[in-house]
C-alpha positions in Angstrom: -11.8 35.5 -9.1 -14.2 32.9 -7.7 -13.8 32.8 -3.4 -14.3 29.2 -1.2 -14.7 29.2 2.3 -12.7 25.1 1.4 -10.7 24.3 -1.4 -10.3 20.5 -1.0 -7.6 18.7 -4.1 -8.0 15.5 -4.7 -11.4 13.1 -4.8 -9.6 10.1 -3.5 -10.2 10.2 0.9 -9.5 14.5 0.0 -14.0 13.7 -0.6 -14.4 13.0 2.5 -13.2 16.8 3.7 -14.8 17.8 1.1 -18.5 16.6 1.9 -17.7 17.1 5.4 -17.4 20.9 4.8 -20.3 21.0 2.5 -22.6 19.4 5.5 -21.4 22.3 7.4 -22.5 25.0 4.7 -19.1 25.9 3.4 -18.8 27.1 -0.2 -16.4 24.1 -1.5 -14.4 23.8 -4.5 -13.6 20.2 -5.5 -10.1 19.5 -7.5 -9.6 16.5 -9.6 -8.2 15.2 -13.0 -9.4 11.8 -14.6 -10.2 9.7 -13.7 -12.3 10.4 -10.4 -11.4 8.6 -7.1 -8.2 8.7 -6.1 -4.7 6.2 -6.5 -6.8 2.8 -4.4 -9.9 2.6 -6.7 -8.4 3.4 -9.7 -4.9 1.8 -10.1 -3.6 0.8 -6.4 -6.3 -1.5 -3.7 -9.1 -1.9 -5.1 -8.2 -2.6 -9.1 -4.9 -5.1 -8.2 -7.3 -7.1 -5.5 -9.7 -8.2 -8.8 -6.5 -10.0 -9.5 -3.9 -11.2 -6.6 -7.5 -12.8 -5.8 -7.9 -14.9 -8.7 -3.8 -15.7 -8.8 -4.8 -17.4 -5.2 -7.0 -19.5 -6.1 -4.8 -20.9 -9.1 -1.7 -21.3 -6.7 -4.4 -23.2 -4.5 -5.4 -25.0 -6.8 -2.1 -25.9 -7.9 -1.1 -26.4 -4.0 -4.2 -29.4 -4.5 -1.4 -32.5 -4.2 -0.7 -32.1 -0.3 -4.5 -33.0 -0.2 -4.6 -35.7 -1.8 -6.2 -34.1 -4.4 -5.0 -34.2 -8.2 -6.9 -30.9 -9.8 -6.1 -29.8 -13.3 -6.5 -25.6 -14.2 -7.4 -26.5 -18.7 -7.7 -22.3 -18.7 -6.7 -19.0 -17.4 -8.3 -16.3 -19.3 -5.8 -13.6 -18.7 -8.2 -11.1 -20.6 -10.8 -12.1 -19.1 -10.3 -11.4 -15.4 -8.3 -8.4 -16.6 -12.1 -7.4 -18.3 -13.3 -7.9 -16.2 -11.3 -5.4 -13.2 -11.4 -2.5 -15.7 -14.9 -3.0 -16.2 -15.9 -3.2 -12.3 -12.8 0.6 -12.4 -14.6 1.7 -15.2 -17.9 1.9 -13.6 -17.1 3.1 -10.3 -15.3 5.9 -12.5 -18.5 6.4 -13.7 -20.3 7.1 -11.1 -17.9 9.4 -9.6 -18.6 11.3 -12.3 -21.8 11.2 -13.2 -21.8 12.5 -8.8 -19.9 14.9 -9.9 -21.2 16.5 -12.5 -24.6 16.8 -11.0 -23.9 18.3 -7.7 -25.5 22.0 -6.7 -23.8 22.0 -3.8 -19.7 22.5 -4.6 -17.8 23.1 -7.3 -16.0 20.7 -9.7 -12.9 21.6 -10.7 -11.9 18.8 -13.3 -8.5 19.0 -14.8 -4.8 19.5 -13.0 -4.0 22.9 -10.6 -1.2 24.9 -9.0 -0.7 27.2 -6.6 0.3 30.7 -7.9 -0.3 32.0 -4.4 -0.8 30.8 -0.6 -3.7 30.9 -1.2 -4.6 31.6 -4.7 -4.5 28.1 -7.3 -5.1 27.7 -11.4 -6.9 25.1 -12.7 -7.9 25.2 -16.4 -6.8 28.6 -17.2 -9.0 30.1 -14.2 -7.9 31.2 -10.6 -9.9 30.4 -7.6 -8.9 31.7 -3.8 -9.6 29.6 -0.8 -10.1 30.5 2.7 -8.8 26.8 3.4 -7.2 24.7 1.4 -7.2 21.2 2.2 -5.0 19.1 -0.3 -5.1 15.0 -0.7 -2.9 14.9 -4.5 -1.4 11.7 -3.3 1.9 9.8 -5.6 2.9 8.7 -8.5 5.4 5.8 -9.4 8.8 6.8 -8.9 10.7 6.4 -11.8 14.8 5.6 -10.6 17.5 7.7 -12.7 18.7 3.9 -14.4 20.7 4.3 -17.8 18.2 3.1 -21.0 14.9 3.2 -18.3 13.1 6.5 -19.8 13.5 5.2 -23.4 11.7 2.0 -22.5 8.3 1.0 -22.9 8.7 0.5 -19.1 5.4 -0.9 -17.2 4.0 0.8 -13.6 1.5 -0.4 -11.4 -1.1 2.2 -13.8 -0.1 1.2 -17.3 0.4 -2.7 -16.5 -3.1 -2.7 -15.7 -4.7 -1.7 -19.6 -2.4 -5.2 -20.5 -4.5 -7.2 -23.1 -2.1 -10.1 -23.4 -0.1 -12.0 -20.8 3.2 -11.3 -21.0 5.4 -14.0 -21.4 8.0 -12.7 -19.2 8.7 -9.9 -16.9 11.7 -8.2 -14.8 10.2 -6.1 -12.0 12.8 -3.7 -10.4 12.2 -3.4 -6.9 11.1 -5.7 -4.2 8.4 -3.9 -1.9 4.4 -4.2 -2.2 3.7 -3.6 -6.0 6.6 -5.9 -6.5 5.1 -8.8 -4.6 1.8 -8.5 -5.3 2.0 -7.9 -9.4 4.7 -10.7 -9.2 2.1 -12.8 -7.3 -0.5 -12.0 -10.1 2.1 -12.3 -13.8 3.3 -15.6 -12.1 0.0 -17.5 -11.4 -1.5 -16.3 -14.8 1.8 -18.1 -16.1 4.8 -15.0 -16.2 7.8 -15.7 -16.5 9.2 -13.3 -13.7 12.0 -11.8 -12.2 12.1 -9.5 -8.9 15.2 -7.8 -8.6 15.5 -6.2 -5.2 18.2 -4.1 -3.7 18.4 -4.1 -0.6 19.6 -7.4 1.1 15.9 -8.8 2.1 12.1 -7.7 -0.2 9.5 -6.1 1.8 12.0 -4.9 4.2 9.9 -3.0 6.1 8.6 -6.5 7.7 9.9 -8.7 10.0 13.0 -10.1 8.4 11.7 -14.0 9.5 8.8 -12.9 7.0 10.4 -12.0 4.6 12.5 -14.7 4.7 9.5 -17.2 4.3 8.2 -15.1 1.9 11.0 -15.2 -0.2 11.2 -18.7 0.1 8.1 -19.6 -1.1 7.7 -16.9 -3.2 11.4 -18.2 -5.2 8.7 -21.4 -6.2 7.2 -19.4 -8.4 10.1 -17.1 -10.0 13.1 -15.8 -9.7 14.0 -13.2 -6.4 17.5 -11.5 -6.4 17.8 -8.7 -3.5 21.3 -6.8 -3.2 20.8 -6.3 -7.1 21.2 -2.8 -7.7 19.7 -2.1 -11.3 22.6 0.3 -13.1 21.6 0.3 -17.2 18.4 -1.3 -19.5 18.8 -2.0 -22.7 17.0 -3.5 -25.7 18.6 -7.2 -27.2 16.8 -7.9 -29.4 12.6 -8.2 -28.5 13.1 -8.6 -25.1 15.0 -6.1 -22.7 17.9 -6.6 -21.1 19.1 -5.7 -17.2 22.0 -4.8 -16.0 22.9 -4.5 -12.5 25.4 -4.9 -9.8 25.1 -7.9 -7.2 26.6 -5.8 -3.9 26.7 -9.8 -1.9 29.0 -10.6 -4.6 30.5 -7.2 -6.0 29.7 -8.5 -9.9 27.8 -7.3 -12.4 24.9 -9.8 -13.1 22.5 -9.8 -16.3 18.9 -10.7 -16.5 16.6 -10.9 -19.8 12.4 -10.6 -20.2 9.8 -9.0 -22.8 9.0 -6.5 -20.3 10.0 -4.3 -17.5 8.0 -3.0 -14.5 9.4 -0.3 -12.0 8.0 -0.5 -8.5 10.6 1.0 -7.0 8.5 3.1 -5.0 6.3 6.5 -5.0 6.9 9.7 -5.9 4.8 12.8 -4.6 2.5 15.1 -6.5 3.0 17.5 -4.8 5.4 19.1 -7.2 3.1 19.3 -9.8 1.2 21.8 -7.2 4.4 24.2 -7.3 3.8 23.3 -4.0 6.8 24.7 -2.6 6.5 28.0 -3.8 4.1 29.1 -1.6 5.8 28.7 1.6 4.6 24.9 2.4 7.4 22.8 3.3 8.5 19.7 1.9 11.0 17.1 3.0 13.6 16.0 1.2 11.9 13.1 -0.7 9.3 15.9 -1.7 6.9 14.7 0.4 4.5 17.9 2.0 5.8 18.4 6.1 2.6 17.9 8.7 2.2 18.0 11.9 0.2 16.3 14.2 -2.8 17.3 13.8 -2.0 16.9 9.2 -0.9 21.1 9.6 1.4 22.5 7.4 3.9 25.1 7.2 1.3 27.7 6.0 -1.5 28.4 8.0 -5.4 27.1 7.0 -3.6 24.4 4.0 -3.8 21.3 5.1 -2.5 17.8 4.0 -2.9 14.5 4.2 -3.1 11.0 2.7 0.1 9.9 0.5 0.9 13.3 -0.9 2.4 13.6 3.1 4.8 10.4 2.5 3.2 9.2 6.0 1.9 5.6 6.0 1.0 5.4 2.5 -2.3 3.2 2.7 -5.8 4.3 1.7 -7.1 3.2 5.8 -4.6 5.7 6.7 -5.9 8.8 4.3 -8.8 8.2 5.5 -8.7 8.2 9.1 -6.6 12.0 8.1 -9.2 13.3 6.4 -11.7 12.5 8.9 -9.2 14.1 11.0 -9.0 17.0 8.6 -12.4 17.4 8.5 -12.6 17.8 11.9 -10.0 20.1 12.5 -10.3 23.1 9.9 -14.2 22.4 10.2 -14.3 23.3 14.4 -12.4 25.0 17.0 -10.9 22.5 19.0 -7.6 19.6 17.1 -7.3 16.4 17.4 -3.6 14.2 15.8 -3.2 12.0 14.3 -2.0 8.7 16.0 0.4 6.2 14.1 1.1 3.6 16.4 -1.7 1.3 15.5 -2.0 1.6 11.6 -2.0 -1.7 10.3 -1.1 -3.4 6.6 -1.4 -6.4 4.9 0.2 -7.5 1.6 -1.2 -9.8 -0.8 1.4 -12.1 -2.4 1.4 -15.2 -1.4 1.5 -16.4 1.4 -0.9 -13.0 2.3 0.9 -11.1 5.3 -0.7 -8.8 7.6 0.8 -6.3 10.6 0.5 -3.6 13.1 2.8 -1.5 15.2 6.5 -2.1 15.5 9.2 -5.0 14.7 11.0 -7.0 17.0 14.3 -4.5 16.3 11.9 -1.0 16.6 10.9 -1.8 19.9 14.5 -3.9 21.4 15.1 0.2 20.4 12.8 1.9 22.1 12.0 -0.3 25.4 13.8 -1.7 28.2 12.4 -4.9 28.1 10.4 -6.3 26.1 8.9 -9.9 25.2 8.3 -11.7 21.7 6.2 -14.8 21.5 5.6 -16.8 18.0 3.7 -19.5 17.4 2.7 -22.0 14.3 -0.4 -22.1 12.5 -0.1 -25.8 13.1 0.1 -25.5 16.8 -4.0 -25.2 16.3 -6.2 -28.1 14.5 -8.1 -25.8 12.1 -4.2 -24.5 10.8 -2.5 -28.2 11.4 -6.0 -29.0 8.6 -4.7 -26.7 6.1 -1.0 -28.2 6.3 0.4 -24.9 6.4 3.6 -25.5 8.5 5.5 -22.9 7.5 2.6 -20.3 8.0 2.7 -18.3 11.6 2.6 -15.2 13.7 4.6 -13.4 16.1 3.8 -11.0 19.1 5.9 -7.9 20.6 5.3 -7.1 23.9 6.2 -4.8 26.8 7.1 -6.5 29.5 6.5 -4.1 32.6 2.5 -3.0 30.9 1.8 -6.0 28.8 0.8 -3.5 25.5 1.3 -5.2 22.5 4.0 -3.5 20.9 3.5 -4.9 18.1 2.2 -8.4 16.2 3.4 -9.9 12.5 1.4 -13.1 10.5 2.4 -14.8 7.9 -0.1 -17.0 5.9 -3.7 -17.9 5.2 -6.2 -15.2 6.6 -3.3 -13.1 7.7 -5.5 -10.1 7.0 -8.8 -11.2 8.5 -7.0 -12.5 11.8 -5.0 -9.4 12.6 -7.7 -7.3 13.8 -8.8 -8.9 17.1 -4.9 -7.3 17.6 -5.7 -4.4 15.9 -8.7 -3.1 18.1 -7.1 -3.9 21.3 -3.9 -1.9 20.1 -6.4 1.2 18.6 -8.4 0.7 22.3 -4.5 1.0 24.5 -5.5 -2.3 26.3 -2.7 -5.1 27.0 -3.0 -8.8 25.5 -4.3 -9.3 28.6 -7.8 -8.1 27.7 -8.0 -10.3 25.5 -10.0 -12.7 27.3 -13.2 -13.4 24.5 -13.7 -17.0 24.0 -11.9 -18.5 20.5 -13.8 -20.5 18.7 -12.1 -24.1 18.5 -11.1 -25.8 16.0 -10.6 -22.2 14.0 -7.5 -20.2 12.6 -8.2 -17.2 15.9 -6.7 -19.7 18.0 -3.4 -18.8 16.4 -3.4 -15.2 18.0 -3.9 -17.2 21.5 -1.7 -19.4 21.0 1.4 -16.6 19.8 0.5 -14.2 23.2 1.0 -17.9 25.6 4.2 -18.2 24.7 6.5 -14.9 25.3 9.3 -15.2 26.5 11.5 -11.8 27.4 14.4 -11.3 25.2 15.5 -7.6 26.4 
């Protein structure tokens, strides 16, 4: 049995740990199944943004009439858009495969691994032992226990990326990030889209007024039904019949579509590792429990990224990987800080958020200030006719610390970055003293903070 200083399982963000361990002269084994590169590169943020960017261009052209511009879209080449995404993804995969096959400084094991003891893994029938182990195995689509769903030919965020033809109609089960972004893309391509969300709002983790505005805007291009719990899926001729319970009206409802996209959440891959049998603790949903230093319940075993279920974004996994590399290679320990975790949703309009919502802040702090500003309150936003888009700030009254900031509108993911930097540095909004260009959209940030009012 081969012995290693480090075994890293997963070559997405886990690759950050393996490369750091190698640079410190450690004997390292990296385990990853094909395709290499992790969820983000293969099925998540990178390929999907190539799709939503094309969708953005289409919707913008469709809305140009508000500027007095009559534009016509003569053709949307669905297969070309999809092939461009797939070719780019395959080029990245091949680059990683070649790098891993050519490496002489660590051993690469392509395949699935599972624990047979606390520090022993089996991969492709071979057992290897690691003094230290890092789990970065990510997640897979959660398939809810809906009658008839398993026997249907449903799509997930993974299989949808392989489509060669534009679906005529799609019913999306779920109303989170995946549903919003794919709903935006497919609708722009000309697909008849229906979104079914079991809670009261799509994107229910966002500020209510942001979810509401997104619902309003997206409903102009597709059907969105909230408070609908899907109970059964069946085939009706060439179409699928989706039956659900409308919890608001306490009645049965039916929908039909040529395809079903399941976007009901994620499931940790920890069970595939049989990690629980080693003493590694998992929570009720199967995610690996870690402390602030990303340590599991077993000494010298760390976990990071989506496998832990905490803020499942690539930028978070990368930051966690850097922290794990530090903690596993040095004697001192760093702790993960999630207070300034940002995220964006690339639907239409775009959403970006960092920190607490107003509701969360009100529960945690005695006095908070809340400020809002519309895009049209700044000259550039008015020129863009972004009449409904807005930003919202939540500030601690005691020390003027920005607790949360939320934007819905054009370039939201870019605009929010200066707030993210302030929060990461632990600075109050009063430190936002840099001169802002006029007329430019970043004036929205200043306007929002100038409109603060005491709420509680």
